[in-house]
C-alpha positions in Angstrom: -14.7 2.2 21.0 -13.9 -1.2 19.5 -13.5 -2.2 15.6 -15.9 -4.6 14.2 -15.2 -4.5 10.8 -12.7 -2.0 9.9 -9.3 -3.2 10.4 -5.9 -1.0 9.6 -6.8 -0.8 5.5 -10.5 -1.1 5.6 -12.7 -4.1 5.4 -11.0 -7.4 4.1 -11.2 -11.2 4.4 -12.1 -14.6 2.2 -14.5 -14.5 0.3 -18.4 -15.4 0.9 -16.9 -15.5 5.1 -17.9 -13.1 7.4 -17.0 -9.9 7.0 -16.8 -10.4 3.2 -19.9 -11.5 1.9 -22.0 -9.9 -0.5 -24.8 -9.2 2.1 -22.7 -7.0 4.6 -21.0 -4.9 0.8 -24.4 -4.2 0.6 -25.1 -3.4 4.1 -21.8 -0.8 3.8 -23.2 0.4 1.0 -26.3 1.4 2.4 -24.0 2.9 5.7 -21.4 4.7 3.8 -23.9 6.8 1.5 -26.2 7.6 4.5 -23.1 8.7 6.6 -21.8 10.8 3.5 -24.7 12.4 2.2 -23.8 15.9 3.2 -25.7 19.0 1.8 -28.3 19.4 -0.9 -26.6 18.6 -3.8 -27.1 15.0 -5.9 -24.5 12.6 -3.8 -21.8 10.7 -6.0 -19.5 7.3 -5.3 -16.8 6.2 -7.3 -16.0 2.6 -7.4 -13.2 1.4 -8.9 -12.0 -3.1 -8.3 -8.8 -4.8 -9.2 -9.1 -8.3 -10.7 -10.4 -10.8 -8.5 -13.1 -13.0 -9.4 -15.3 -11.9 -6.3 -14.9 -8.2 -7.2 -18.6 -8.8 -9.6 -20.1 -9.8 -6.6 -18.8 -7.4 -4.1 -19.6 -4.5 -6.8 -22.8 -5.2 -7.5 -23.4 -5.4 -4.0 -22.4 -1.8 -3.2 -23.9 -0.4 -5.8 -27.2 -2.0 -4.8 -26.7 0.0 -1.6 -25.6 3.1 -2.3 -28.3 3.3 -4.8 -31.1 2.1 -2.1 -30.2 5.3 -0.4 -30.1 7.6 -3.0 -26.5 8.2 -4.3 -25.4 8.4 -7.7 -22.6 5.8 -8.6 -20.1 6.4 -11.1 -18.0 2.6 -11.7 -14.3 2.5 -13.4 -14.0 -1.1 -13.2 -10.1 -2.4 -13.1 -8.0 0.4 -12.1 -5.3 1.3 -9.0 -6.4 2.5 -5.7 -4.7 5.6 -6.2 -6.5 6.4 -9.3 -9.2 5.6 -7.3 -8.1 8.4 -5.2 -7.4 10.9 -7.2 -10.4 10.3 -9.3 -13.1 11.0 -6.2 -11.3 14.0 -5.9 -10.9 15.6 -9.0 -14.8 14.1 -10.3 -16.0 16.2 -7.1 -17.6 12.5 -5.2 -18.3 12.5 -2.1 -16.7 8.9 -1.2 -14.3 6.3 -2.8 -14.1 3.1 -3.1 -11.4 0.5 -4.0 -12.3 -3.5 -3.8 -9.7 -5.1 -3.4 -7.4 -7.2 -0.6 -4.0 -5.7 -2.2 -1.3 -8.5 -2.1 -3.4 -11.3 -1.0 -4.3 -14.1 -3.0 -7.5 -14.1 -5.2 -9.8 -15.9 -2.6 -9.8 -13.1 -0.7 -11.0 -9.8 -1.0 -11.8 -6.4 0.9 -13.7 -2.5 0.6 -11.6 0.6 1.4 -13.0 4.0 1.3 -11.6 7.5 0.6 -13.2 10.6 1.3 -13.9 13.6 -0.8 -10.5 14.7 -0.6 -8.9 11.4 -1.8 -7.4 10.6 1.1 -8.8 7.3 3.3 -11.3 7.8 5.8 -10.7 8.8 9.2 -10.8 6.6 12.3 -13.7 9.0 13.3 -16.1 8.5 10.4 -15.1 4.6 10.1 -16.5 4.1 13.4 -19.7 6.1 12.7 -20.2 4.0 10.0 -19.6 0.7 12.0 -22.0 1.5 13.6 -24.7 2.4 11.4 -24.1 -1.2 10.1 -26.0 -2.8 13.0 -28.9 -0.2 12.6 -32.0 0.1 10.2 -31.2 2.1 7.6 -33.8 4.1 6.3 -34.3 3.5 1.8 -34.3 5.9 -0.1 -37.8 7.1 -1.9 -38.8 5.6 -5.4 -38.1 9.0 -6.8 -35.1 9.4 -5.2 -33.0 5.9 -5.8 -29.6 6.5 -7.3 -28.2 5.9 -10.8 -25.6 4.0 -11.8 -23.2 4.3 -14.8 -20.3 3.8 -16.3 -16.6 5.7 -17.1 -15.0 4.6 -19.6 -12.0 7.3 -19.8 -10.7 6.8 -16.2 -7.9 4.5 -17.0 -7.0 7.7 -19.3 -7.3 9.9 -17.0 -5.2 8.1 -14.4 -2.4 7.5 -17.4 -2.5 11.4 -18.0 -2.0 11.9 -14.3 1.1 9.1 -14.2 2.7 11.2 -16.9 2.4 14.4 -15.2 4.1 13.6 -12.0 7.2 12.7 -14.8 9.6 15.6 -15.0 8.5 17.5 -18.3 12.3 17.6 -19.3 12.6 14.2 -19.7 11.8 10.9 -21.6 12.4 7.0 -21.2 13.9 6.5 -24.6 16.3 4.2 -24.6 15.3 2.0 -21.3 13.8 -1.2 -21.7 11.7 -1.9 -18.5 10.3 -5.2 -17.4 7.1 -4.3 -15.6 5.2 -6.5 -13.5 1.4 -6.2 -13.1 0.5 -9.2 -10.3 -2.3 -9.4 -12.7 -3.8 -7.0 -11.5 -5.3 -3.2 -11.4 -2.6 -1.5 -13.3 -2.7 -4.0 -16.1 -3.5 -1.9 -18.6 -1.9 1.9 -17.0 1.2 1.1 -15.8 3.1 -0.8 -18.9 0.8 2.1 -21.4 2.5 5.0 -19.1 5.9 3.6 -19.5 5.2 3.6 -23.0 4.1 7.0 -24.3 6.9 8.1 -22.1 9.1 6.8 -24.2 10.6 3.5 -22.6 10.9 -0.4 -24.5 8.3 -2.3 -22.0 7.9 -5.7 -21.0 4.8 -6.5 -19.4 4.6 -9.5 -17.6 1.2 -10.4 -15.0 -0.9 -8.5 -17.5 -3.2 -11.5 -18.5 -5.7 -11.5 -15.4 -8.5 -14.1 -15.5 -10.1 -13.6 -11.8 -7.9 -16.0 -9.8 -4.2 -15.2 -10.6 -4.2 -12.0 -9.1 -0.3 -12.1 -6.9 -0.1 -15.9 -8.0 3.5 -15.9 -8.4 4.0 -12.2 -9.5 4.0 -9.1 -8.8 5.9 -7.6 -5.4 5.6 -10.2 -2.8 6.8 -12.7 -5.7 9.5 -10.7 -7.2 11.2 -14.1 -8.6 9.3 -13.8 -12.0 10.6 -10.4 -12.2 14.0 -11.4 -11.2 14.6 -13.5 -13.9 12.7 -11.5 -16.4 15.4 -8.5 -16.0 17.9 -10.8 -16.4 16.6 -13.0 -19.3 15.0 -9.7 -21.5 18.7 -7.4 -20.4 16.5 -5.3 -19.2 17.5 -1.7 -17.4 15.4 -2.0 -14.7 12.2 -3.8 -13.5 9.0 -2.7 -11.5 6.6 -5.2 -9.5 3.1 -3.8 -8.3 0.8 -5.5 -6.3 -2.5 -6.4 -7.0 -3.8 -2.8 -6.4 -0.5 -1.2 -7.3 -0.3 0.8 -4.2 3.3 -0.5 -3.4 6.0 -1.9 -5.7 9.5 -3.6 -5.6 12.1 -2.4 -7.6 15.0 -4.9 -9.5 18.4 -3.7 -10.8 19.4 -4.4 -14.3 21.4 -7.3 -12.3 18.3 -9.3 -11.4 19.2 -7.8 -7.7 16.0 -6.2 -5.7 15.7 -3.2 -4.1 12.7 -2.7 -1.6 10.8 0.2 -0.2 13.7 1.7 2.3 16.6 2.1 -0.6 13.5 3.6 -2.6 12.6 6.2 -0.3 16.5 7.3 0.3 17.0 7.5 -3.3 13.8 9.9 -3.2 14.4 11.4 -0.4 18.2 12.5 -1.1 17.5 13.5 -4.4 14.3 15.9 -3.4 17.0 17.1 -0.4 19.3 18.0 -3.0 17.0 19.7 -5.2 15.2 21.5 -2.1 11.7 19.4 -3.0 11.6 17.5 0.2 9.2 19.0 3.0 9.4 18.4 6.8 12.9 18.4 7.1 12.6 14.7 6.6 10.8 11.1 5.5 8.1 9.3 7.2 8.4 5.4 7.5 7.9 2.6 9.9 9.2 0.9 12.9 10.2 -1.1 10.4 12.2 0.1 8.2 15.8 -0.5 8.2 18.6 0.8 10.7 20.8 1.5 7.8 18.7 3.6 6.3 18.1 5.5 9.5 21.9 6.1 9.4 22.4 7.2 5.9 19.4 9.8 6.4 21.3 11.0 9.9 24.5 11.4 7.4 22.8 13.5 5.2 21.1 15.9 8.1 17.5 14.2 6.6 14.8 13.2 10.1 13.9 9.7 9.9 10.5 9.4 12.0 8.9 6.2 12.6 5.6 5.1 13.3 3.6 2.2 14.2 3.4 -0.1 10.6 0.5 0.8 8.5 0.4 3.3 5.5 -1.9 4.9 7.1 0.0 6.0 10.1 2.4 6.7 7.1 0.6 9.3 5.9 -1.3 10.9 9.3 2.1 11.7 10.7 3.3 13.0 6.9 -0.2 15.2 6.9 0.9 16.3 10.4 4.6 17.1 9.8 4.3 18.3 6.8 6.5 15.7 5.2 6.1 14.9 1.6 7.8 11.4 1.5 7.4 8.7 3.2 6.7 5.0 3.1 7.3 1.5 3.9 9.7 -1.0 3.2 7.7 -3.5 1.9 7.2 -0.6 -0.8 4.6 1.4 0.1 5.5 4.7 -1.1 3.2 8.2 -0.3 4.8 11.2 -2.5 1.7 13.6 -1.3 2.9 16.4 -3.6 1.7 13.7 -6.3 -1.2 11.9 -4.8 -3.1 11.1 -1.2 -2.4 7.6 -1.0 0.2 4.9 -1.4 0.7 4.5 -5.1 3.5 2.3 -6.8 3.8 3.5 -10.3 4.5 7.4 -9.3 7.0 5.9 -7.0 8.6 3.8 -9.8 8.5 7.3 -12.2 10.2 9.0 -9.5 13.1 7.0 -9.6 13.0 6.0 -13.7 13.8 9.9 -13.7 17.0 9.8 -11.1 18.0 6.6 -13.6 17.0 8.9 -16.4 19.3 12.5 -14.5 22.2 9.9 -13.2 22.8 8.2 -16.4 24.0 5.3 -13.9 22.8 1.9 -14.2 20.4 0.9 -11.5 22.6 -1.0 -9.5 25.1 1.7 -9.0 22.2 3.8 -8.4 19.7 2.1 -6.5 21.4 0.6 -3.3 21.9 3.8 -1.1 23.6 1.9 1.6 24.1 -1.2 3.5 22.2 -2.4 5.4 22.6 -3.6 8.4 21.4 -7.5 9.7 17.9 -8.0 10.4 15.6 -10.3 11.0 12.2 -11.0 11.6 10.3 -14.2 13.4 6.5 -14.7 13.7 5.1 -16.5 16.6 1.6 -18.2 16.7 -0.7 -18.6 19.6 -3.5 -19.7 20.3 -5.1 -17.1 23.1 -4.2 -15.2 25.7 -1.7 -12.2 25.7 1.8 -14.1 25.7 3.4 -10.4 25.8 2.0 -9.8 29.4 3.6 -13.1 30.7 6.5 -12.3 33.6 9.4 -14.1 31.6 8.7 -12.6 28.3 9.0 -9.4 29.5 12.5 -10.1 31.0 13.7 -11.9 28.2 12.9 -8.8 26.3 14.2 -6.4 28.6 17.6 -8.5 28.8 17.1 -8.0 24.6 17.3 -4.1 24.6 20.2 -4.4 26.7 22.3 -6.8 24.6 21.4 -4.0 21.6 21.7 -0.9 23.4 23.6 1.2 21.0 24.2 -1.5 18.0 20.8 -2.6 17.4 17.1 -1.8 17.7 13.9 -4.4 18.6 10.4 -4.1 17.3 7.6 -6.8 19.1 4.1 -6.7 17.9 1.5 -8.6 17.9 -0.3 -8.6 14.0 -3.6 -6.7 13.9 -5.0 -9.3 11.3 -4.5 -12.7 12.9 -2.9 -14.5 16.4 0.9 -13.6 15.8 2.8 -11.8 17.8 5.9 -10.4 15.4 9.8 -10.2 16.9 11.8 -8.2 14.9 15.4 -7.5 15.5 18.3 -5.8 13.7 21.9 -4.8 14.9 25.5 -4.7 13.3 25.7 -8.5 14.8 23.8 -11.0 12.1 24.8 -13.9 15.0 23.8 -11.6 17.7 20.6 -10.2 15.8 19.9 -14.1 15.3 20.1 -15.0 19.0 18.8 -12.1 20.7 15.3 -13.2 18.1 15.2 -16.6 18.6 15.5 -16.4 22.7 12.4 -13.9 22.4 11.0 -16.0 20.2 10.8 -19.1 22.5 10.1 -17.7 25.3 6.9 -16.3 23.8 6.4 -20.2 22.5 6.5 -21.4 26.0 4.2 -18.4 27.4 1.7 -19.2 24.7 1.7 -23.2 25.6 
């Protein structure tokens, strides 16, 4: 069954344009509420959001939908996505909802759903909710309409969970840390957790106004973090995205450390400590070949999935892995969280930094990346990857890279774009391969 509303990470789109309208949000509340009313207990949903202006509209619409079918609602206000997942489980809720479009601009928004176990919904559950969206959903009787209330200490509960993930024998005293919260969901909790653990905290991206989330700040725009780390003489910088489920790190020299390097550090440390489960880590096809070679030298396997943190998590659960993530900075450490958590991953890096006694630039660059190039080719229709000349060009490129590199070609799941990525030991060869394939796709799509 094809998906009409749900993408790889919930429902997402430009606010007040289909499907991200108040009308659909209310219907999602009704459909998800009806689907998850299982058993004879009083049913409950918890809702968090980031700092987008449209969050008020979407939240109120969802509350109306859930309460109309008899489900009680607990509202948290601005709080990271992983906090919603954690609190859905700890508060014995039937469902958790996060209102966020993650790293997208403020005009976009989205709805992510979590089950009572704190994990993102299965495909089966999403498809059942989709089916209900196109049906007439029975409403609760007048006496059974749900109630809504706000819980003011949700952020405090999450801060406690963050600190509990940090080794009890360590402190962050003496570390000057810049934290960029992207004017998003973690603007209160992340700086507070670092300060409570003893760090000197320099916080940027912590003045949300409804329209400045991810605007020139956060993990997708790390220049602000780089400049602040260097100018403040900080030991390390951490940038989160709008809903704080991913991070990018900057060393004391202002150099960016991406998700591949972070995964390498955590996996290698945990393997030495006997904590790494599954015999390896899970990453996507976009992770650098240098990571794979680094791990292989330490007898740590790299298991690759298609792009998307939900696919990483699925493979982790299947194989019993406790470290996974994406080059873009999604980090899933299943010992502590059921979904990506940028702040928890950052605390693991900080713990390694404290234990090592090294500078961030010495510790965080675990391997040398091989040259990697990604280009996007936009097309107006059809299936250019099915074109005979495109297939021939791809086959030749794969033969050219055999033994010295990789090729990943995939259509975007959210826009009419073909993504062409190659990596290998020769930057010139990588560039030539990508350019040849892009030219073939452009010709086929013309």
